[in-house]
C-alpha positions in Angstrom: 1.8 37.9 36.1 -1.2 40.5 36.0 -3.8 37.9 36.3 -2.0 36.2 39.2 -1.3 39.5 41.1 -5.1 40.3 40.4 -6.1 37.0 42.0 -4.0 37.2 45.0 -5.2 40.9 45.7 -8.8 39.8 45.1 -8.5 37.4 47.6 -6.8 40.0 50.2 -3.5 38.2 50.3 -1.5 40.8 49.0 -0.9 43.3 52.0 1.5 46.4 52.1 4.4 45.7 54.2 4.1 41.7 53.9 7.4 40.1 53.3 7.7 37.8 50.0 10.3 35.1 49.3 10.6 35.2 45.2 12.6 31.8 44.9 13.8 31.5 41.3 13.2 35.2 40.4 14.6 35.2 37.2 14.1 38.7 35.5 11.8 40.0 38.5 8.3 39.4 36.8 7.0 39.2 40.3 9.8 40.8 42.3 9.2 44.4 40.7 5.5 44.2 40.8 5.1 42.8 44.4 7.5 45.7 45.6 5.6 48.5 43.7 2.4 47.0 45.8 4.4 47.7 49.1 5.9 44.2 49.8 9.2 43.9 51.1 10.6 41.3 48.5 13.7 39.2 48.9 14.8 37.8 45.4 16.9 34.7 44.9 18.1 33.3 41.5 20.5 30.8 41.3 21.3 31.0 37.4 24.3 33.3 36.7 22.6 34.9 33.3 19.3 35.2 35.3 20.8 37.1 38.3 22.8 39.3 36.2 19.2 40.2 34.4 17.5 40.5 37.9 20.6 42.8 39.3 20.2 45.0 36.2 16.3 45.2 36.3 16.4 46.2 40.0 
């Protein structure tokens, strides 16, 4: 996760205020770090157990 975010930042893809749709967000591996970098993140998770984990984390 850190390597992917670093790669995106290095290419100027991640910008504060950008909107991100995290489909299959799971346990927020990308959701929370993106939000901490200033992105407005919408996280979608169809699996009930993963959704519960997502809701607990955020």
